[in-house]
Structure formats: structure tokens, C-alpha cells
C-alpha positions as CSV (number, residue, x, y, z in Angstrom):
1,X,100.9,83.0,68.7
2,X,104.4,84.0,67.7
3,X,105.3,87.4,68.9
4,X,106.8,89.8,66.3
5,X,110.1,91.2,67.4
6,X,112.2,94.1,66.1
7,X,115.8,93.9,67.1
8,X,114.9,91.2,69.6
9,X,112.7,93.4,71.6
10,X,109.2,92.1,72.2
11,X,107.6,95.6,72.6
12,X,108.2,96.3,68.9
13,X,106.6,94.9,65.8
14,X,108.5,94.1,62.6
15,X,108.3,97.8,61.6
16,X,109.7,99.1,64.8
17,X,106.4,100.3,66.2
18,X,105.7,100.0,69.9
19,X,102.9,97.7,70.8
20,X,101.6,95.7,73.8
21,X,103.0,92.1,73.9
22,X,100.3,89.5,73.2
23,X,100.6,87.1,76.3
24,X,97.5,85.0,75.4
25,X,99.4,82.0,74.4
26,X,101.6,82.0,77.5
27,X,101.1,79.5,80.3
28,X,99.5,80.8,83.6
29,X,102.1,80.3,86.2
30,X,103.0,81.6,89.7
31,X,105.0,84.8,89.3
32,X,107.1,86.8,91.8
33,X,109.5,89.7,91.6
34,X,111.4,91.7,94.2
35,X,113.0,95.1,93.6
36,X,115.2,97.2,95.9
37,X,116.1,100.8,96.2
38,X,117.6,103.1,98.9
39,X,117.2,106.7,99.9
40,X,120.2,108.3,101.5
41,X,119.8,111.3,103.9
42,X,121.6,112.9,106.8
43,X,121.8,111.1,110.1
44,X,119.7,114.0,111.5
45,X,117.0,113.4,109.0
46,X,117.1,109.7,109.6
47,X,116.6,110.4,113.3
48,X,113.1,111.8,112.4
49,X,112.2,108.5,110.8
50,X,113.5,106.4,113.7
51,X,112.3,108.6,116.5
52,X,108.9,109.2,114.9
53,X,109.2,113.0,114.9
54,X,108.5,113.8,111.2
55,X,105.8,116.5,110.9
56,X,103.8,114.6,108.3
57,X,103.6,111.5,110.5
58,X,104.7,107.9,110.3
59,X,107.2,108.0,107.4
60,X,107.7,104.3,107.0
61,X,104.0,103.3,107.4
62,X,102.8,106.0,104.9
63,X,105.6,104.9,102.4
64,X,104.7,101.2,102.7
65,X,101.1,101.9,101.8
66,X,102.1,104.3,98.9
67,X,104.3,101.4,97.6
68,X,101.4,99.0,97.6
69,X,99.3,101.5,95.8
70,X,102.0,102.1,93.3
71,X,102.3,98.4,92.5
72,X,98.4,98.3,91.9
73,X,98.7,101.4,89.5
74,X,101.6,100.2,87.4
75,X,99.7,99.6,84.2
76,X,98.2,103.2,84.6
77,X,101.7,104.6,84.6
78,X,103.7,102.5,82.2
79,X,101.9,102.4,78.8
80,X,102.8,99.0,77.6
81,X,102.3,97.1,80.9
82,X,99.5,94.6,81.3
83,X,96.9,95.1,83.9
84,X,97.5,92.2,86.4
85,X,95.5,90.6,89.2
86,X,98.1,91.1,91.9
87,X,97.8,88.5,94.6
88,X,100.3,90.1,97.1
89,X,102.5,93.2,97.6
90,X,104.9,93.4,100.5
91,X,107.0,96.6,101.0
92,X,109.6,96.6,103.6
93,X,111.5,99.7,104.7
94,X,114.5,99.5,107.0
95,X,116.4,102.4,108.5
96,X,120.0,102.0,107.9
97,X,122.4,104.1,110.0
98,X,125.4,103.0,107.9
99,X,123.9,104.6,104.7
100,X,122.5,106.7,106.4
101,X,119.0,106.4,105.1
102,X,116.3,103.8,104.4
103,X,116.6,100.6,102.4
104,X,113.4,99.6,100.7
105,X,112.5,96.2,99.3
106,X,109.2,95.4,97.4
107,X,107.8,92.0,96.5
108,X,104.9,91.4,94.2
109,X,103.1,88.1,93.4
110,X,100.6,87.1,90.9
111,X,99.4,84.1,89.1
112,X,99.2,84.9,85.4
113,X,100.7,85.0,82.0
114,X,103.3,87.8,82.5
115,X,105.7,88.8,85.2
116,X,105.5,91.5,87.9
117,X,109.0,93.0,87.6
118,X,107.5,96.5,86.7
119,X,105.1,96.3,89.6
120,X,107.9,95.6,92.1
121,X,110.1,98.3,90.6
122,X,107.1,100.8,90.7
123,X,106.4,99.8,94.3
124,X,110.0,100.4,95.5
125,X,110.1,103.7,93.6
126,X,106.9,105.1,94.9
127,X,107.8,104.1,98.5
128,X,111.2,105.9,98.1
129,X,109.5,109.0,96.6
130,X,107.1,109.0,99.5
131,X,109.9,108.9,102.1
132,X,111.4,112.0,100.2
133,X,108.0,113.8,100.3
134,X,107.5,113.0,104.0
135,X,111.0,114.5,104.8
136,X,111.7,117.1,102.2
137,X,110.9,120.0,104.7
138,X,113.9,118.8,106.7
139,X,116.3,117.9,103.9
140,X,115.9,118.7,100.2
141,X,119.1,116.9,98.9
142,X,118.2,113.3,99.8
143,X,119.4,110.9,97.1
144,X,117.4,107.9,95.7
145,X,119.4,105.2,94.0
146,X,120.2,101.6,93.4
147,X,116.7,100.7,91.9
148,X,116.9,97.2,90.6
149,X,115.2,93.9,90.3
150,X,116.8,91.5,92.8
151,X,114.5,88.4,92.2
152,X,112.3,87.3,89.4
153,X,110.7,83.8,89.2
154,X,108.0,82.1,87.1
155,X,107.4,81.9,83.5
156,X,109.3,80.6,80.5
157,X,112.6,82.5,81.3
158,X,112.8,80.9,84.8
159,X,114.5,82.3,87.9
160,X,116.8,85.3,88.2
161,X,118.2,86.3,91.5
162,X,120.8,88.9,92.3
């Protein structure tokens, strides 16, 4: 099936109306995507993460679980995303004193007809938002930034790596 495109964008039909892309004719392939984000905070706030003294508990552990849940809920949050059978989600959070803050990387895998970039971006975002939530009583002006896809592989467009 040929996908209609408006201005070269596959999520729009010939009339400019948003629609879900039909992936039924695409080959089933192994897909992977990694996204990265950071959350900056004061050194004092970061010490609560590294020392395990945050009042709400294990900041990195809770954020890891939240990121995994976020990846699984992506199609509920982003209207034109397909529901996918995700085969793996890995969320890594690393305290970084030079930031200071936490660097987050989320990798999502599937075997299917469409990629998992949005799931990786959602996982990274939700993990960062959870870090903020866990620490907001200590510091309200933390900054989240740098959200981007750093790796995408599988499917017709091939490999992209930052």
C-alpha cells in the first residue's frame, strides 16, 4: 500500500488531515531506539540522589521503573503512535557531578513494522520528570534538557546514530 503524504509528511493525507500511518505493508524487522536526556540540579540536590537521602526514596530506582512504564504507555499519550509489542526497555540513570545532575538513557526494542523512537523518547522523558518529582521539595528550579534520539536501527530507513 502506498502511503499518502502531504508535504512529505506521512502522518498527513493528501488533504492535510492527520491520520495514523498504515504500516501493514512494511516488513517485520528487529527495531531499536535509544534516547537521551539530562536533568540539572545543584550539587546539594544531587547529593540526595547519590547518598540515598531523598525523602521520597530511591530516586534512580523509581525513575527507572517510571521510564519503563512510560515506554509501555506511549501510544496512550501520543495520538498517532502505534501500539507496539515492546520486547525490551532499559533505562539507565547516571549521576554526573560535572553537570551537576543525572544523565538518562533509554533503549527500547521490538520486532515489528514500525520503529520505537517515540517509546525511547517517552521513557527518557518520564524518567527525567520522575527525578524532578522525587526532588522538587529540595529544589524547584531543576532543568530538564537535551532530549534527543541517539540511535535508531531497523526498518527501511536503516541506521541512525549520533
